[in-house]
C-alpha positions as CSV (number, residue, x, y, z in Angstrom):
1,M,3.4,-61.7,-31.3
2,K,6.1,-59.1,-32.0
3,S,9.8,-59.9,-31.6
4,I,11.8,-57.9,-29.1
5,R,13.3,-55.9,-32.1
6,E,9.8,-54.9,-33.3
7,L,8.8,-53.4,-29.9
8,Q,8.9,-49.6,-29.7
9,A,10.7,-49.8,-26.4
10,Q,12.5,-47.0,-24.6
11,Y,14.8,-47.7,-21.7
12,I,15.4,-45.9,-18.4
13,T,19.0,-46.3,-17.2
14,D,20.8,-45.6,-14.0
15,E,23.8,-43.4,-13.7
16,T,26.1,-46.1,-14.9
17,G,24.1,-46.7,-18.1
18,K,22.6,-50.0,-16.9
19,K,19.0,-50.5,-18.1
20,T,16.6,-50.5,-15.1
21,A,13.1,-50.2,-16.7
22,V,11.3,-50.2,-20.0
23,I,8.7,-47.8,-21.4
24,L,6.3,-49.2,-24.1
25,P,3.4,-47.8,-25.9
26,I,0.2,-48.8,-24.1
27,E,-1.0,-50.8,-27.1
28,E,2.2,-52.9,-27.1
29,F,2.0,-53.4,-23.4
30,E,-1.6,-54.6,-23.6
31,E,-0.7,-57.0,-26.5
32,L,2.0,-58.5,-24.3
33,L,-0.4,-58.9,-21.4
34,E,-2.8,-60.7,-23.7
35,D,0.0,-63.0,-25.0
36,L,1.0,-63.8,-21.4
37,D,-2.6,-64.6,-20.6
38,D,-2.9,-66.9,-23.6
39,L,0.3,-68.7,-22.7
40,A,-0.9,-69.2,-19.1
41,V,-4.2,-70.8,-20.4
42,I,-2.1,-73.1,-22.7
43,A,0.1,-74.1,-19.8
44,E,-2.9,-74.8,-17.5
45,R,-4.6,-76.9,-20.2
46,R,-1.6,-78.8,-21.5
47,D,-2.6,-82.1,-19.9
48,E,-6.2,-82.0,-21.1
49,E,-7.3,-84.6,-23.6
50,T,-7.6,-83.3,-27.2
51,V,-10.8,-83.4,-29.2
52,A,-10.9,-84.1,-32.9
53,M,-12.1,-81.1,-35.0
54,A,-14.8,-83.2,-36.6
55,D,-16.2,-83.9,-33.2
56,V,-16.2,-80.2,-32.2
57,V,-18.0,-79.3,-35.5
58,A,-20.6,-82.0,-34.9
59,R,-21.2,-80.9,-31.3
60,L,-21.6,-77.3,-32.4
61,K,-24.1,-78.2,-35.1
62,R,-26.0,-80.4,-32.7
63,N,-26.3,-77.5,-30.3
64,G,-27.4,-75.1,-33.0
65,L,-24.3,-73.0,-32.7
66,L,-23.1,-73.8,-36.2
67,S,-25.1,-74.0,-39.3
68,N,-24.7,-76.7,-42.0
């Protein structure tokens, strides 16, 4: 995730110089949308029980999704 300073943002201002909108390269905009989506998923799942990595690996091997 880029910091605010790393974004290639351009600003639209009103007649007093107050920033009213932002223009971003489409790639940066899409990255921000992905980050927001990831954060939403994390927030939705924050109360879920955690699973040990060893258990996940064992389950994947059992289901043939991971080789030894």
